[in-house]
N, C-alpha and C positions, 0 to 999 in steps of 0.2 A: 863382674867386680865385687864380691861380694866385701864386705866388712872393712870396704875404702877406707882409708883415712886421711882424711881431708885439713890442709890447712885453709881457711876461709880469713881473709884480711879485709878492714873494713865492716865485718859483720856485724857492728852495732848502727850500721848507716842503713838509707832508707833500704834500697834494691840488697843488699848484702843480707839484713836483719830477714827480709822476704824470702830471700834465697835457702839461708840456714834454716828457718820452719818449716819451707815446703822438702828441703831433703828429709828433713827428720820424719815430716809424715810419709812422705813414698818411701824411705830408703831407712827404718831405725835401729840396722844394723850397722850403717854408717859410723865412725866415730870423726868428730870434726873438736878441732879446734880454731878458737873465733880469736887473731890478733887484731886488736882495737886499740890504737890511740885515746878513744874517750873524747873525743874535740868536741866542739860545738854538738855536731850534726851526729855523734855518735851517742846514743843514749839507751842505755838500759833497757829501759822501761819497755823498749821494743821486742826484749830476749825472755820477757817477764813470764812466759808461760813456759818456756823450755828450761830456766837457767839452772834448776836441778834434772835435767833429765842424764843419764849414766853413762850416755855415750857424748854430751858437750861438756867440753872446758873452754872455758876464757882466761884468756890470756894478754892484761893491760899492755901494751908496746907499742912502738912507733915503727914502722916498715922501712923507715930511715936510719935506723937504728941497727947496725947489722947485732948486734948483741942480743938485740930483741928479736931478730929473727931468727937467728942461731937455736935461741932457745924453741922457741915456739917450730921451726921446720925438724925437730929430731923425730926419729918415726912416724914420718906422714909419706902418702904415695904422691899424692896430688895437692898442688896449689892454685888456687882462685884468686887473683888480686882485684877487690872491688877497693877496696884502698884508694882513694882521691878526695881531696879537695873539688868539687864540683861546681861551684856558685859563680857563673860566669860577673856579675857584676862585684864581687869580692876578689875576682882575679884582676882586674883593673885597679882597683886600688891597692891590691897585695900581692901583686904576679912570684914575688918570693917565696912564700908561702908553697903556693903550686908549683912551681918546679920544684920543691925542696921532696913534698909527696910524693907526687905524678912522678915526675923523671926518676929524680935519686932515690926516692923507695922503692920504683921499679926494679933502679940497677940493682940494690942491694939483696934484694928478694930471689932475680935471677942469676946473682952470683953464688949465693947461698944454696939455691936450686940445684944449678951447677954440683957443686961441691958435696950435697945431700944428696945426689944422681934420682930425684926426681920423676917419677912417669911421666906425669904429665904437666903443665903449667899454662893454665889459662888465664888471659893477659883479657880484663872488660873494657871495654873502649866504647866510643861514642861515635855518632854519625856528626857531628861537627867538627872532627878531625878532616872531612872533606872541605867543607868551607859549605859555601853558597852555591845552588844548582837553578838556573831561569825553570828549564825544562829538562823532561825525563829523568830519571835516577841512577844515583852513584852507585857502580858496580865494585867489587872488594880490590880488582888491580887498578883502580884510578888514583889518581895521584890524590895528595896529602894538600893543602889547601888551606889552614886552620887560621880565624881571627881574631881570636881572643888569645891571653894568656894561656887561659883557663884549656884551649883544646890545641894549642899548640906543644903544652907540658904532657898533652895524651897522647898527641900526633909523635912525639920524641920516644915516649914510653914504648908505642906500639914497634915503632921503628930500630928501637932498642930490641925488645925480644925476637924480633924476625933476625935479627943481625947473631943473635946469641943461637937463633935455629940453626941458619943458616952457618954459623963460623964451628958453634962446638956442639953440634946435633940435640941442644936440648928441645925438647918434645914440647916445645910450645903451640900455643892452640890461643885465636883473637876473636874477641866478637865487638862487635859494634855495634849498638842499639839505640833506634830513636826514642824521643822523649816519652820516659817512664810516668805512670803516673797511679797510686793506689794507694793503701793504707803506710801510715808509717812513715809519710816523708815529711819531711821537717818545713813548716810554712815559711820556708825565702822562696819557693819555687810558685810556680804561676797560679796551678791548680789548687793545693793547701792552701798560698796564700791568698787568694780570691774566696775559696771557700770561707775560711775564717771570718775576711773582711766583713764577708756581706752578711754573714749571720749577723756581726753585732751592727750593720748600718753605714760602716764606712767604707770611704771613697777604694776604690781603686784603681791603681796606677799603672795604667796601660801605655807600653814605650810606642812613641809614634803613631801614624796611622793605625795599629791592630793589626794590618791586614801581613804579618810574616807567619809564614807557613813551616808549620810542625805536624810532623808524622807521627801520632802519640799511639802507645801501647800500655795495654791493662800491666802493671808490674809480672801478675802471676804466669802472664802470656811470655814474658821476658828468662824469667827465674826457669819455665820450661824447655825457652831453647834453649840459656847457657845450661843445663842437665843434660839435654843431648847433644851438644859439641861437644862437652865434658867426656861423656860415655861414647859416643859415633862419630865423632869431628875425627877428620886425617890431620896427624901433625904437622906445623909449617903451615897453617889453612887457615883465612880467616871468615868469620862468617857474619856476614847484615842480618840484623834482626829488626821488623817492622812488621808493623797488623793494617800498612795502609789507611791509613786514617789520617789522612793529611786536612787539616783546620786549620785556619787562620785562628789567632791570638782571639779576635775579637771575637769569634764563633765559638771560641772554647768558655769565654767569657760571658756569652749571653745564656749559654746551657747551661753557666752555675748557675747564672741569677736567675732566669726561668727554673730551673727547678726547685730552687732558693724561696720562691716568689717576689724576688727582689726587684726592684724597677732599673729599667736598663738607665736614671739617673744618674745612679753611684759609681756608673764607668767615668774617669777622670785621666784624658789623654794627657801624657805629660814628653818632656824632652826624650827623643830616643838615645840610647846610649850606643856607645862608639863601635866601630865594627860590628853592628849586630844587622847578621845573616839574613838575607829575606826569605830563603825557603830552604830547607833540608826535603830531601826524599832519598830513599834508598831498596835496590833492586834487592830482592829476598830471593830469589831464585833457587841461587846456590844450597842455601839454610833448609826448603823445602825440601830437596833430593834426599836428606834426612831423614824425611818422613815428619818433619814440626810444619804448623799451621796454628795460627793463633786462634783461640779458643770464645776468646769475650770479642763483642764488636762495641763499638766506640762508644754509642748510649747507653747501654745495659754495665758496663764497667764505668762509666761514669757516675751512674748511679750508684751504683755500688759502692765508688768511694766518695761520692757527699755523705751517704746514708753513712758507712764508717765515721765520719769526721762528724755527724751528729751523732751517735752514739757514743765517742770514747774522746769529750773533753777531758778528764782527766790525764791523756798522754798529751793531749798539744798545748791545753791550757798554761800549763809552768812554761812552754817553750817559747811563746809572743813573747816575752821581754828580749830574748836573742836575735829574734828574726829581722 
């Protein structure tokens, strides 16, 4: 796929911006259009180092706006849809915005992709669409049981994308990844929020008993997996992406505090949020058949992440008033 022309939606967000940087590094001959609505979590500073790259174009626009999408999708080979509202707490307060962006936005993209005969449409999803699991790990064929308006809107988008493959033959692929962490993550999610709060000796609000389990993956590993699915994945298929780093939220919190030399007394237990899933776990047998495996272990990746936030206050300090 030389000189591939990509439309990446939500490319100013956390995973999207990391993916664009990865693509530019690995495939400097690819043409990349980035369609982003520049909401609070879409930060132009995340791509400051490539904004003038000769194969990169930024377009301000909303995935739920057909006019914006049609403009961006002209002369494109493949679409990768990162665009999403992702913060579960915000979805509980304002579900409408999540349905509009995550579901309706995906519909608009799928419709335009069908009309423009896009060669590949990669829908970026989440392990949260499966719901909680006490034992074992979810396979791609398991039923969806989302708990929050966020995960329900993502599950709906997945089903719609799959329907466009089944009904129209649109070459859709879907990835569902576990909890990402790493550089350029907006400081509302657990890892960056707790890092920046701990740095200024503020209390760290931990939900419930802190024993909810997540499988953590370094964002670079997820980006590598997504790139592999784009190139090697079989259309119509779903691929789980996870690194096998199951940790309780309390374990992650304590690791951050220990690395920063801060006391555990900063942990402040708060009332659990409604519908808080207890444990996520993904079976990644399928994506490993493509030849992918995570490069970073949890401790190494978390130390890299903490170091990045220590060294890049210029990026996150202006965002604190928004989180």
